[in-house]
ROSE-4610 file (N, C-alpha, C; in Angstrom, 1 decimal, always signed):
// ROSE-4610
residu = [M/M/M/A/A/A/A/A/A/V/V/V/L/L/L/R/R/R/R/R/R/G/G/G/M/M/M/L/L/L/S/S/S/S/S/S/Q/Q/Q/R/R/R/F/F/F/S/S/S/R/R/R/L/L/L/L/L/L/G/G/G/R/R/R/V/V/V/L/L/L/G/G/G/S/S/S/Q/Q/Q/R/R/R/D/D/D/A/A/A/S/S/S/S/S/S/L/L/L/V/V/V/I/I/I/A/A/A/E/E/E/H/H/H/N/N/N/G/G/G/E/E/E/S/S/S/V/V/V/V/V/V/P/P/P/L/L/L/T/T/T/Y/Y/Y/N/N/N/A/A/A/I/I/I/A/A/A/A/A/A/A/A/A/R/R/R/Q/Q/Q/L/L/L/G/G/G/G/G/G/D/D/D/I/I/I/T/T/T/A/A/A/L/L/L/V/V/V/A/A/A/G/G/G/P/P/P/D/D/D/C/C/C/G/G/G/K/K/K/V/V/V/A/A/A/D/D/D/T/T/T/L/L/L/A/A/A/Q/Q/Q/S/S/S/E/E/E/G/G/G/V/V/V/S/S/S/K/K/K/L/L/L/L/L/L/V/V/V/A/A/A/Q/Q/Q/H/H/H/D/D/D/A/A/A/F/F/F/K/K/K/G/G/G/Y/Y/Y/L/L/L/P/P/P/E/E/E/A/A/A/L/L/L/T/T/T/P/P/P/L/L/L/I/I/I/L/L/L/E/E/E/A/A/A/Q/Q/Q/K/K/K/Q/Q/Q/F/F/F/N/N/N/F/F/F/S/S/S/H/H/H/I/I/I/L/L/L/T/T/T/G/G/G/A/A/A/G/G/G/A/A/A/F/F/F/G/G/G/K/K/K/S/S/S/L/L/L/I/I/I/P/P/P/R/R/R/V/V/V/A/A/A/A/A/A/K/K/K/L/L/L/D/D/D/V/V/V/S/S/S/A/A/A/I/I/I/S/S/S/D/D/D/I/I/I/I/I/I/G/G/G/V/V/V/K/K/K/S/S/S/E/E/E/D/D/D/T/T/T/F/F/F/V/V/V/R/R/R/T/T/T/I/I/I/Y/Y/Y/A/A/A/G/G/G/N/N/N/A/A/A/V/V/V/Q/Q/Q/T/T/T/V/V/V/Q/Q/Q/S/S/S/G/G/G/D/D/D/S/S/S/V/V/V/K/K/K/L/L/L/I/I/I/T/T/T/V/V/V/R/R/R/G/G/G/T/T/T/A/A/A/F/F/F/A/A/A/A/A/A/S/S/S/P/P/P/E/E/E/T/T/T/G/G/G/G/G/G/S/S/S/A/A/A/T/T/T/R/R/R/E/E/E/D/D/D/V/V/V/G/G/G/V/V/V/P/P/P/E/E/E/L/L/L/G/G/G/Q/Q/Q/V/V/V/G/G/G/T/T/T/E/E/E/F/F/F/V/V/V/S/S/S/Q/Q/Q/E/E/E/L/L/L/S/S/S/K/K/K/S/S/S/D/D/D/R/R/R/P/P/P/E/E/E/L/L/L/T/T/T/A/A/A/A/A/A/K/K/K/T/T/T/V/V/V/I/I/I/S/S/S/G/G/G/G/G/G/H/H/H/L/L/L/L/L/L/L/L/L/L/L/L/Y/Y/Y/S/S/S]
num = [1/1/1/2/2/2/3/3/3/4/4/4/5/5/5/6/6/6/7/7/7/8/8/8/9/9/9/10/10/10/11/11/11/12/12/12/13/13/13/14/14/14/15/15/15/16/16/16/17/17/17/18/18/18/19/19/19/20/20/20/21/21/21/22/22/22/23/23/23/24/24/24/25/25/25/26/26/26/27/27/27/28/28/28/29/29/29/30/30/30/31/31/31/32/32/32/33/33/33/34/34/34/35/35/35/36/36/36/37/37/37/38/38/38/39/39/39/40/40/40/41/41/41/42/42/42/43/43/43/44/44/44/45/45/45/46/46/46/47/47/47/48/48/48/49/49/49/50/50/50/51/51/51/52/52/52/53/53/53/54/54/54/55/55/55/56/56/56/57/57/57/58/58/58/59/59/59/60/60/60/61/61/61/62/62/62/63/63/63/64/64/64/65/65/65/66/66/66/67/67/67/68/68/68/69/69/69/70/70/70/71/71/71/72/72/72/73/73/73/74/74/74/75/75/75/76/76/76/77/77/77/78/78/78/79/79/79/80/80/80/81/81/81/82/82/82/83/83/83/84/84/84/85/85/85/86/86/86/87/87/87/88/88/88/89/89/89/90/90/90/91/91/91/92/92/92/93/93/93/94/94/94/95/95/95/96/96/96/97/97/97/98/98/98/99/99/99/100/100/100/101/101/101/102/102/102/103/103/103/104/104/104/105/105/105/106/106/106/107/107/107/108/108/108/109/109/109/110/110/110/111/111/111/112/112/112/113/113/113/114/114/114/115/115/115/116/116/116/117/117/117/118/118/118/119/119/119/120/120/120/121/121/121/122/122/122/123/123/123/124/124/124/125/125/125/126/126/126/127/127/127/128/128/128/129/129/129/130/130/130/131/131/131/132/132/132/133/133/133/134/134/134/135/135/135/136/136/136/137/137/137/138/138/138/139/139/139/140/140/140/141/141/141/142/142/142/143/143/143/144/144/144/145/145/145/146/146/146/147/147/147/148/148/148/149/149/149/150/150/150/151/151/151/152/152/152/153/153/153/154/154/154/155/155/155/156/156/156/157/157/157/158/158/158/159/159/159/160/160/160/161/161/161/162/162/162/163/163/163/164/164/164/165/165/165/166/166/166/167/167/167/168/168/168/169/169/169/170/170/170/171/171/171/172/172/172/173/173/173/174/174/174/175/175/175/176/176/176/177/177/177/178/178/178/179/179/179/180/180/180/181/181/181/182/182/182/183/183/183/184/184/184/185/185/185/186/186/186/187/187/187/188/188/188/189/189/189/190/190/190/191/191/191/192/192/192/193/193/193/194/194/194/195/195/195/196/196/196/197/197/197/198/198/198/199/199/199/200/200/200/201/201/201/202/202/202/203/203/203/204/204/204/205/205/205/206/206/206/207/207/207/208/208/208/209/209/209/210/210/210/211/211/211/212/212/212/213/213/213/214/214/214/215/215/215/216/216/216/217/217/217/218/218/218/219/219/219/220/220/220/221/221/221/222/222/222/223/223/223/224/224/224/225/225/225/226/226/226/227/227/227/228/228/228/229/229/229/230/230/230/231/231/231/232/232/232/233/233/233/234/234/234/235/235/235/236/236/236/237/237/237/238/238/238/239/239/239]
x = [+219.2/+219.4/+220.7/+221.6/+222.9/+223.7/+223.4/+224.0/+223.7/+222.5/+222.1/+222.9/+223.2/+224.0/+225.5/+225.9/+227.3/+227.4/+226.4/+226.4/+227.7/+228.3/+229.5/+230.7/+230.6/+231.7/+231.5/+230.3/+230.0/+229.9/+230.2/+230.0/+228.5/+228.1/+226.7/+226.0/+226.8/+226.2/+226.0/+227.0/+226.8/+225.7/+225.6/+224.6/+223.2/+223.0/+221.7/+221.3/+222.3/+222.0/+221.7/+222.4/+222.2/+220.9/+220.5/+219.2/+218.1/+218.3/+217.3/+217.0/+218.1/+218.0/+217.2/+217.4/+216.7/+215.2/+214.9/+213.5/+212.9/+213.6/+213.0/+212.7/+213.4/+213.1/+211.9/+211.4/+210.2/+208.9/+208.9/+207.7/+207.3/+206.0/+205.5/+206.0/+206.0/+206.5/+205.5/+205.9/+205.1/+206.0/+205.5/+206.3/+205.8/+206.7/+206.4/+207.0/+206.1/+206.6/+206.5/+207.6/+207.7/+207.3/+206.2/+205.7/+206.5/+206.9/+207.6/+206.5/+206.4/+205.4/+205.8/+205.1/+205.4/+204.4/+203.5/+202.4/+201.1/+201.2/+200.1/+199.8/+200.8/+200.6/+201.7/+201.5/+202.4/+203.5/+204.7/+205.8/+205.7/+205.6/+205.4/+206.3/+207.5/+208.4/+207.8/+206.9/+206.2/+205.4/+204.8/+204.0/+204.8/+206.1/+207.0/+207.5/+207.7/+208.1/+207.0/+205.7/+204.6/+204.6/+204.9/+204.9/+206.0/+207.1/+208.2/+207.7/+207.1/+206.6/+205.5/+204.7/+203.7/+204.4/+205.5/+206.2/+206.8/+207.0/+207.5/+206.4/+205.1/+204.0/+203.7/+202.7/+202.3/+201.6/+201.3/+200.6/+201.5/+200.9/+201.7/+201.1/+202.0/+201.6/+202.4/+201.7/+202.4/+202.4/+203.5/+203.7/+203.8/+202.9/+202.9/+203.1/+204.1/+204.5/+204.7/+204.3/+204.5/+203.7/+203.9/+203.2/+201.7/+201.4/+200.0/+199.9/+199.6/+199.6/+198.3/+197.2/+195.9/+195.5/+195.7/+195.4/+196.1/+197.4/+198.3/+197.8/+197.4/+197.0/+195.7/+194.8/+193.5/+193.8/+194.8/+195.2/+195.8/+196.8/+197.5/+196.7/+195.6/+194.7/+194.0/+193.9/+193.2/+194.2/+195.4/+196.4/+196.2/+196.1/+195.9/+197.1/+196.8/+197.8/+198.2/+197.8/+198.1/+196.9/+197.2/+196.2/+196.0/+197.1/+197.0/+197.9/+197.4/+198.1/+198.3/+199.6/+200.0/+200.2/+199.6/+199.7/+200.2/+201.3/+201.9/+202.0/+201.1/+201.0/+201.6/+202.7/+203.3/+204.3/+204.4/+205.4/+206.8/+207.0/+208.4/+208.9/+208.0/+208.4/+208.4/+208.4/+208.6/+209.9/+209.8/+211.0/+211.3/+210.6/+210.8/+212.3/+212.9/+214.3/+214.5/+215.5/+215.7/+216.0/+216.6/+216.9/+215.6/+214.5/+213.3/+212.4/+212.5/+211.7/+212.3/+213.6/+214.1/+213.5/+213.4/+212.8/+211.3/+210.6/+209.2/+209.2/+210.1/+210.2/+210.7/+211.6/+212.1/+211.0/+210.1/+209.0/+208.0/+207.8/+206.8/+207.4/+208.7/+209.3/+209.2/+209.4/+209.3/+207.9/+206.9/+205.5/+205.0/+205.4/+204.8/+205.7/+207.0/+208.0/+207.9/+208.1/+208.0/+209.2/+209.0/+210.2/+210.9/+210.2/+210.9/+210.4/+211.4/+211.0/+211.6/+210.7/+211.1/+210.7/+211.4/+211.0/+211.7/+211.4/+212.0/+213.4/+214.2/+215.6/+215.9/+215.2/+215.5/+216.3/+216.5/+217.3/+216.7/+215.4/+214.7/+215.1/+214.9/+215.2/+216.6/+217.5/+218.9/+219.5/+218.8/+219.3/+218.7/+217.5/+216.8/+217.1/+217.1/+217.2/+218.5/+219.7/+220.9/+221.0/+220.3/+220.3/+219.5/+218.3/+217.4/+218.1/+218.8/+219.5/+220.6/+221.3/+222.4/+221.8/+220.7/+220.0/+219.6/+219.1/+218.7/+219.8/+221.0/+222.2/+222.0/+221.5/+221.4/+222.0/+222.1/+222.7/+221.6/+221.8/+220.8/+221.1/+220.0/+220.1/+219.6/+220.5/+220.1/+219.9/+219.0/+218.7/+218.4/+217.4/+217.1/+216.3/+216.6/+215.9/+215.1/+215.1/+214.4/+214.3/+213.2/+212.9/+212.9/+213.8/+213.8/+213.1/+213.2/+212.5/+212.4/+211.9/+211.8/+213.2/+214.2/+215.6/+216.6/+216.2/+217.2/+216.7/+217.6/+217.3/+218.4/+218.0/+218.9/+219.1/+220.4/+220.7/+221.9/+222.0/+223.1/+224.3/+225.5/+226.7/+227.6/+228.6/+229.6/+228.9/+228.1/+227.4/+226.5/+225.9/+225.0/+225.7/+227.0/+227.8/+227.8/+227.3/+227.3/+226.0/+225.5/+224.3/+224.7/+224.2/+224.6/+223.3/+223.4/+222.3/+222.7/+221.9/+222.2/+221.2/+221.7/+220.9/+221.1/+220.1/+220.2/+219.7/+220.5/+220.1/+219.6/+219.5/+219.0/+217.6/+217.2/+215.8/+214.8/+215.3/+214.5/+215.4/+214.8/+215.5/+215.2/+216.2/+216.0/+216.4/+215.4/+215.5/+215.1/+216.0/+215.5/+215.3/+214.2/+213.7/+213.9/+214.6/+214.7/+213.4/+212.8/+211.5/+211.3/+212.3/+212.2/+212.1/+212.5/+212.6/+211.2/+210.3/+209.1/+207.9/+207.0/+205.8/+205.0/+204.6/+203.9/+202.7/+202.4/+201.2/+200.1/+198.9/+197.7/+197.4/+197.1/+196.9/+195.5/+194.6/+193.3/+192.9/+191.8/+191.4/+191.6/+192.2/+192.4/+191.6/+191.6/+190.9/+191.6/+192.6/+193.5/+192.8/+193.0/+192.5/+193.5/+193.1/+193.9/+194.1/+195.4/+195.7/+196.6/+196.2/+197.0/+198.0/+199.2/+200.3/+200.8/+201.3/+201.9/+203.3/+203.9/+205.3/+206.1/+207.1/+208.0/+208.9/+209.6/+210.6/+211.8/+211.9/+212.9/+214.3/+214.4/+215.7/+216.3/+217.6/+218.3/+218.5/+217.7/+217.7/+219.0/+219.4/+220.6/+220.5/+219.4/+219.2/+217.8/+217.8/+216.6/+216.3/+215.0/+214.6/+214.2/+214.9/+214.6/+213.7/+214.1/+213.3/+213.9/+213.1/+213.6/+213.2/+214.0/+213.7/+213.9/+212.8/+212.8/+212.7/+213.5/+213.4/+212.4/+211.4/+210.4/+210.9/+210.6/+211.0/+210.0/+209.8/+208.9/+209.5/+210.8/+211.6/+211.4/+211.4/+211.3/+212.6/+212.5/+213.8/+214.6/+215.9/+216.7/+216.4/+216.1/+215.8/+214.4/+213.6/+212.2/+212.1/+213.1/+213.0/+213.1/+212.3/+212.3/+213.4/+213.8/+214.8/+215.8/+217.1/+218.1/+219.1/+219.3/+220.3/+221.5/+222.7/+223.9/+224.9/+225.6/+226.7/+227.4/+228.4/+229.2/+229.2/+230.5/+230.6/+230.2/+230.4/+230.0/+228.5/+227.7/+226.3/+225.8/+226.5/+226.1/+226.5/+227.6/+228.2/+227.2/+226.6/+225.8/+224.3/+223.9/+222.5/+221.9]
y = [+43.5/+44.5/+44.5/+43.6/+43.5/+44.8/+45.6/+46.9/+47.8/+47.7/+48.6/+48.3/+47.1/+46.7/+47.2/+47.4/+47.8/+49.3/+50.1/+51.5/+52.2/+51.8/+52.4/+52.3/+51.3/+51.0/+51.7/+52.4/+53.1/+54.6/+55.4/+56.8/+57.1/+58.2/+58.5/+58.6/+59.1/+59.3/+57.9/+57.0/+55.7/+54.9/+55.1/+54.4/+54.8/+56.2/+56.7/+56.1/+56.1/+55.6/+54.1/+53.3/+51.9/+51.6/+52.3/+52.1/+52.5/+53.6/+54.0/+52.9/+52.3/+51.2/+50.0/+49.7/+48.6/+48.9/+50.1/+50.5/+50.7/+51.2/+51.5/+50.2/+49.1/+47.9/+47.2/+47.7/+47.1/+47.8/+48.9/+49.6/+49.4/+49.6/+49.4/+50.6/+50.3/+51.3/+52.4/+53.6/+54.8/+55.8/+56.5/+57.3/+58.8/+59.7/+61.1/+61.5/+62.0/+62.5/+64.0/+64.6/+66.1/+66.6/+67.3/+67.7/+68.9/+68.8/+70.0/+70.6/+71.9/+72.6/+74.1/+74.8/+76.2/+77.2/+76.7/+77.5/+77.4/+76.9/+76.8/+75.3/+74.5/+73.1/+72.3/+71.0/+70.0/+69.7/+69.7/+69.3/+67.8/+67.3/+65.9/+64.9/+65.3/+64.4/+63.9/+64.7/+64.4/+63.1/+62.9/+61.7/+60.5/+60.7/+59.5/+59.2/+60.1/+59.9/+59.1/+59.5/+58.8/+57.3/+57.1/+55.8/+54.9/+55.5/+54.8/+54.5/+55.4/+55.3/+54.1/+54.0/+52.9/+51.6/+51.5/+50.2/+49.8/+50.8/+50.5/+49.9/+50.2/+49.8/+50.7/+50.5/+51.3/+52.6/+53.4/+54.7/+55.7/+56.6/+57.6/+59.0/+59.8/+61.2/+62.1/+63.1/+64.1/+65.5/+66.2/+67.5/+68.5/+69.5/+70.7/+71.9/+72.7/+73.9/+75.0/+76.2/+77.4/+78.6/+79.7/+80.9/+80.9/+80.2/+80.1/+78.8/+77.7/+76.4/+75.7/+76.5/+75.9/+75.1/+75.7/+75.1/+73.8/+73.8/+72.6/+71.5/+71.9/+71.0/+70.3/+71.0/+70.4/+69.4/+69.7/+68.8/+67.6/+67.7/+66.6/+65.7/+66.2/+65.4/+64.3/+64.5/+63.6/+62.5/+62.6/+61.6/+60.3/+59.3/+57.9/+57.4/+56.8/+56.3/+57.2/+58.5/+59.4/+59.3/+59.0/+58.9/+60.1/+60.9/+62.1/+63.2/+64.5/+65.6/+66.6/+66.9/+68.0/+69.2/+70.3/+71.6/+72.7/+73.3/+74.4/+75.6/+76.6/+77.8/+78.9/+79.5/+80.6/+81.3/+82.6/+83.4/+83.0/+82.3/+81.8/+80.8/+80.2/+79.2/+79.8/+81.1/+81.7/+81.3/+80.9/+80.4/+79.0/+78.4/+76.9/+76.6/+77.5/+77.3/+76.1/+75.3/+74.1/+74.6/+75.7/+76.2/+76.4/+76.8/+77.1/+75.8/+74.9/+73.7/+72.6/+72.6/+71.6/+71.5/+72.6/+72.5/+72.0/+72.3/+71.8/+70.3/+69.8/+68.3/+67.6/+68.2/+67.6/+67.6/+68.6/+68.6/+67.5/+67.4/+66.3/+64.9/+64.8/+63.5/+63.2/+64.2/+64.1/+63.7/+64.2/+63.9/+62.6/+62.3/+61.1/+59.9/+60.1/+59.0/+58.2/+58.8/+58.1/+57.2/+56.1/+55.2/+55.6/+56.4/+56.8/+58.3/+59.1/+60.4/+60.5/+60.9/+60.8/+62.1/+62.4/+63.5/+63.2/+64.0/+63.8/+64.2/+63.6/+63.8/+65.0/+66.1/+67.3/+68.2/+69.5/+70.4/+70.7/+70.7/+70.9/+69.8/+68.5/+67.4/+67.2/+67.5/+67.3/+68.3/+69.5/+70.5/+70.3/+69.6/+69.5/+68.2/+67.1/+65.8/+65.6/+66.0/+65.9/+66.7/+67.9/+68.7/+68.1/+67.5/+66.9/+65.6/+64.9/+63.7/+64.0/+65.1/+65.5/+65.9/+66.5/+66.9/+65.7/+64.7/+63.4/+62.4/+62.8/+61.9/+60.6/+60.6/+59.4/+59.7/+58.7/+58.8/+59.0/+60.0/+60.2/+59.1/+58.6/+57.7/+58.4/+58.7/+59.6/+58.8/+59.4/+58.9/+57.4/+56.9/+55.5/+55.2/+54.0/+53.6/+52.3/+51.8/+50.6/+50.4/+49.7/+49.4/+47.9/+47.3/+45.9/+45.5/+46.3/+46.1/+47.4/+47.3/+48.6/+49.2/+48.4/+48.9/+48.7/+48.2/+47.9/+48.6/+49.4/+50.2/+50.0/+50.3/+50.3/+51.7/+52.1/+53.4/+53.3/+54.3/+54.4/+55.2/+54.8/+55.5/+55.7/+56.5/+56.8/+57.2/+58.3/+58.9/+57.9/+57.0/+56.0/+54.8/+54.7/+53.6/+52.3/+52.4/+51.3/+51.3/+50.2/+50.1/+49.5/+50.2/+49.8/+49.4/+48.4/+48.0/+48.4/+49.2/+49.8/+49.3/+48.8/+48.4/+49.4/+50.0/+51.0/+50.4/+50.6/+50.2/+51.4/+52.6/+53.8/+53.7/+54.3/+54.2/+54.9/+55.9/+56.6/+56.7/+56.4/+56.5/+57.8/+58.5/+59.8/+59.5/+59.7/+59.2/+60.2/+60.4/+61.1/+60.0/+60.3/+59.3/+59.8/+59.0/+59.4/+59.1/+60.2/+60.1/+59.2/+59.0/+58.2/+56.7/+56.3/+54.9/+54.4/+55.4/+55.0/+55.6/+54.8/+55.3/+56.2/+57.4/+58.3/+57.7/+57.9/+57.5/+58.3/+57.7/+58.5/+59.8/+60.8/+62.1/+62.2/+61.3/+61.2/+59.8/+59.7/+58.4/+58.3/+59.3/+59.3/+60.3/+60.3/+61.2/+61.3/+62.1/+62.2/+63.2/+62.9/+63.8/+64.9/+66.1/+67.3/+67.7/+68.0/+68.5/+69.7/+70.9/+72.1/+72.0/+72.3/+72.3/+73.7/+73.9/+75.2/+75.3/+76.5/+76.7/+76.6/+75.7/+75.5/+76.7/+76.8/+77.8/+77.6/+78.6/+78.5/+78.9/+79.7/+80.2/+81.1/+81.2/+82.0/+81.3/+81.6/+80.8/+81.2/+82.5/+82.9/+83.0/+82.7/+82.9/+83.6/+84.5/+85.2/+85.1/+84.7/+84.6/+86.0/+86.4/+87.7/+87.6/+86.9/+86.7/+85.6/+85.2/+84.2/+84.5/+84.2/+84.4/+83.1/+82.6/+81.3/+81.4/+80.7/+80.6/+79.5/+79.9/+78.9/+78.1/+76.8/+75.9/+74.8/+74.3/+73.2/+71.9/+71.9/+70.7/+70.3/+69.1/+68.7/+68.8/+68.9/+68.9/+67.6/+67.7/+66.6/+65.4/+65.6/+64.5/+63.9/+64.5/+64.0/+63.5/+63.7/+63.4/+61.9/+61.3/+59.9/+59.5/+60.4/+60.2/+61.4/+61.0/+62.1/+61.8/+62.7/+62.5/+63.4/+62.8/+63.5/+63.3/+64.3/+64.2/+65.5/+65.5/+66.7/+67.0/+67.2/+67.6/+66.5/+65.2/+64.1/+64.1/+64.4/+64.4/+65.5/+66.7/+67.7/+67.3/+66.6/+66.3/+65.3/+64.4/+63.4/+63.6/+64.8/+65.1/+65.6]
z = [+168.8/+169.9/+170.6/+170.1/+170.7/+170.6/+169.5/+169.3/+170.4/+171.0/+172.1/+173.3/+173.6/+174.8/+174.6/+173.4/+173.2/+172.9/+173.4/+173.1/+173.5/+174.6/+175.0/+174.0/+173.2/+172.2/+170.9/+170.7/+169.5/+169.8/+168.7/+168.9/+168.9/+169.5/+169.6/+168.2/+167.2/+165.9/+165.3/+165.4/+164.8/+165.5/+166.8/+167.6/+167.1/+166.9/+166.5/+165.2/+164.2/+162.9/+162.9/+163.7/+163.8/+164.4/+165.5/+166.1/+165.2/+164.4/+163.4/+162.4/+162.0/+161.0/+161.5/+162.8/+163.4/+163.5/+164.0/+164.2/+162.8/+161.8/+160.5/+159.8/+160.0/+159.4/+159.9/+161.0/+161.7/+161.4/+160.6/+160.3/+158.8/+158.6/+157.2/+156.3/+155.0/+154.0/+153.9/+153.8/+153.6/+152.9/+151.9/+151.1/+151.0/+151.0/+150.8/+149.5/+148.6/+147.3/+147.3/+147.1/+147.1/+145.7/+145.6/+144.3/+143.8/+142.5/+141.8/+141.0/+141.0/+140.3/+140.0/+139.2/+138.9/+139.4/+140.3/+140.8/+140.0/+138.8/+138.0/+137.6/+137.4/+137.0/+137.6/+137.7/+138.3/+137.2/+137.6/+136.7/+136.4/+135.2/+134.9/+135.7/+136.0/+136.7/+138.1/+138.6/+139.9/+139.7/+138.6/+138.4/+138.2/+137.6/+137.6/+138.9/+139.8/+141.2/+141.9/+141.7/+142.3/+141.8/+140.6/+140.0/+140.7/+141.0/+141.7/+143.1/+143.8/+145.1/+145.2/+144.2/+144.1/+144.1/+143.4/+143.4/+144.8/+145.6/+147.0/+147.9/+147.5/+148.3/+149.5/+150.2/+151.3/+150.9/+151.9/+151.6/+151.0/+150.2/+149.5/+149.9/+150.4/+150.7/+149.8/+149.3/+148.4/+149.2/+149.0/+149.7/+148.6/+148.7/+147.8/+148.6/+148.2/+149.0/+148.0/+148.4/+147.6/+148.1/+147.5/+148.0/+147.6/+146.5/+146.0/+145.2/+145.9/+145.3/+145.4/+145.6/+145.7/+144.5/+143.3/+142.0/+141.8/+142.1/+142.0/+143.0/+144.2/+145.2/+144.7/+144.1/+143.6/+142.5/+141.7/+140.6/+141.1/+142.0/+142.5/+143.4/+144.0/+144.8/+144.0/+142.7/+141.9/+141.3/+141.6/+141.1/+141.7/+140.9/+141.3/+142.1/+143.3/+144.2/+145.3/+145.3/+146.4/+147.4/+148.7/+149.7/+150.5/+150.7/+151.5/+150.8/+150.9/+150.4/+151.5/+151.7/+152.6/+151.8/+152.2/+151.5/+152.4/+152.0/+152.8/+151.9/+152.2/+151.4/+152.2/+151.8/+152.5/+151.6/+151.8/+151.0/+151.2/+152.3/+152.6/+151.5/+150.8/+149.8/+148.4/+148.3/+147.0/+146.4/+145.1/+144.4/+144.7/+145.6/+145.9/+146.2/+147.1/+147.4/+148.4/+148.1/+149.0/+150.5/+150.6/+152.0/+152.8/+152.1/+152.8/+152.9/+151.9/+151.9/+152.8/+153.1/+153.9/+155.3/+156.0/+157.4/+157.3/+156.3/+156.1/+156.0/+155.2/+155.0/+156.2/+156.9/+158.2/+159.2/+159.3/+160.2/+159.8/+158.5/+158.0/+158.4/+158.2/+158.5/+160.0/+160.8/+162.3/+162.7/+162.0/+162.4/+161.9/+160.7/+160.0/+159.9/+160.1/+160.1/+158.8/+157.6/+156.3/+156.2/+155.5/+155.2/+153.9/+153.0/+151.8/+151.5/+151.0/+150.6/+149.1/+148.2/+146.8/+146.1/+145.0/+144.1/+142.8/+141.7/+140.4/+140.4/+139.5/+139.4/+138.5/+138.7/+137.9/+138.8/+138.3/+139.1/+140.5/+140.6/+141.9/+142.8/+142.4/+143.3/+143.6/+142.7/+142.9/+143.8/+144.0/+144.9/+146.3/+146.4/+147.6/+148.4/+147.7/+148.4/+149.1/+148.5/+149.3/+150.6/+150.5/+151.7/+152.8/+152.4/+153.4/+154.0/+153.1/+153.5/+154.5/+154.3/+155.2/+156.6/+156.6/+157.9/+158.6/+157.9/+158.5/+158.8/+158.4/+158.5/+157.8/+156.6/+155.8/+154.4/+153.6/+152.3/+151.3/+150.4/+149.3/+148.2/+147.6/+146.5/+145.2/+144.3/+143.2/+141.9/+141.1/+139.7/+139.6/+140.4/+140.4/+139.1/+138.5/+137.3/+137.5/+138.8/+139.1/+140.6/+141.0/+142.4/+142.5/+143.2/+143.5/+144.7/+145.8/+147.0/+147.8/+149.0/+149.8/+150.1/+150.1/+150.4/+149.3/+148.2/+147.1/+145.8/+145.2/+144.0/+142.9/+141.7/+140.6/+140.1/+139.9/+139.4/+138.4/+137.6/+136.6/+137.2/+136.8/+137.3/+136.0/+136.2/+135.1/+133.9/+134.0/+132.9/+132.1/+132.9/+132.3/+131.6/+131.8/+131.2/+132.0/+133.2/+134.1/+135.0/+135.4/+136.2/+137.6/+138.6/+140.0/+140.8/+141.5/+142.4/+143.8/+144.5/+145.8/+146.8/+148.0/+149.1/+150.2/+150.8/+151.8/+153.1/+154.2/+155.5/+156.3/+155.7/+156.5/+156.8/+157.9/+158.4/+157.5/+156.7/+155.7/+154.5/+153.3/+152.1/+151.3/+151.0/+150.3/+148.8/+147.9/+146.5/+145.5/+144.4/+143.2/+142.2/+141.4/+140.4/+139.0/+138.2/+136.8/+136.1/+135.5/+135.0/+133.8/+133.0/+131.8/+132.1/+133.3/+133.7/+134.3/+134.6/+135.2/+134.5/+134.0/+133.3/+134.3/+133.9/+134.8/+135.4/+136.6/+137.3/+136.8/+136.6/+136.0/+136.8/+136.1/+136.8/+137.4/+137.0/+137.6/+138.1/+138.8/+139.3/+140.8/+141.5/+142.9/+143.6/+144.9/+145.7/+147.1/+147.1/+148.3/+149.3/+150.6/+151.6/+151.8/+151.9/+152.0/+153.4/+153.8/+155.1/+155.0/+155.5/+155.4/+156.6/+156.3/+157.3/+157.5/+158.7/+159.1/+158.6/+158.7/+158.4/+159.6/+159.6/+160.7/+160.9/+162.0/+162.1/+161.1/+160.2/+159.2/+159.6/+160.6/+161.1/+160.0/+160.0/+159.0/+157.7/+156.7/+155.5/+154.7/+154.7/+154.1/+152.6/+152.0/+150.6/+150.3/+149.4/+149.0/+147.6/+147.3/+145.9/+145.4/+144.3/+143.7/+142.5/+141.5/+140.3/+139.4/+138.4/+137.5/+136.1/+135.1/+133.7/+133.0/+132.5/+131.8/+130.3/+129.6/+128.2/+127.8/+127.0/+126.6/+125.4/+125.4/+124.3/+124.2/+123.0/+122.8/+123.1/+123.3/+123.7/+125.1/+125.5/+126.9/+127.6/+128.9/+129.7/+129.4/+129.5/+129.2/+130.1/+131.4/+132.3/+132.0/+131.3/+131.0/+129.5/+128.7/+127.3/+127.1/+126.2/+126.0/+125.0/+124.1/+123.2/+123.2/+123.3/+123.3/+122.2/+121.3/+120.2/+120.6/+120.7/+121.0/+120.0/+119.6/+118.6/+118.4/+117.7/+117.4/+115.9/+115.4/+114.0/+113.0/+113.4/+112.5/+112.3/+113.4/+113.3/+112.3/+112.3/+111.4/+110.0/+109.8/+108.5/+107.8/+108.5/+107.9/+108.1/+108.6/+108.7/+107.4]
């Protein structure tokens, strides 16, 4: 608490972050997993994020948001390891834009004071987590491949050519999880309690979802693939 006595020597921003770290280190672990889905089914990366959250210990809450996500909520409520399910159904979340989802996550953090917020390291998570981290004035920890403790994580850097161990002193850790590094948590075996949440004041979002056109493929997404074969002309020459 010496830092509290020296408040006059610190900027208000640094003081708030330091105090948050002190208080954050004194509470039990609890994780919020932001579910990625398409309105009909849960994206598999979500179950890998749940698996990472289970390694952290503590209670796990999952957040499902969208214009019509009742079916997804029913599915995710059965996931093993999830104790509570927050469901936000509103047209404001059409397209699952990070600009619209960020105020919802901030409100959930304000109410429940999670120690960790996680999601899969796909396009959805990579656009959402840094925005939420900036609003909370903490550092995002991206593409983790291992959990050493509640505040220490392993991630790859330099396009996977080096492995880095990161220790975070932030009061809440904002994390994206590389799906291939964590075996997916079972989709059944759980019985989470469901809580419907309201839509916070979104303010001026500045972005509007119009439509999307998706190309269908039998191949998995690159971030979820177990095996990736990469090559150029030589690969074609010897195939």
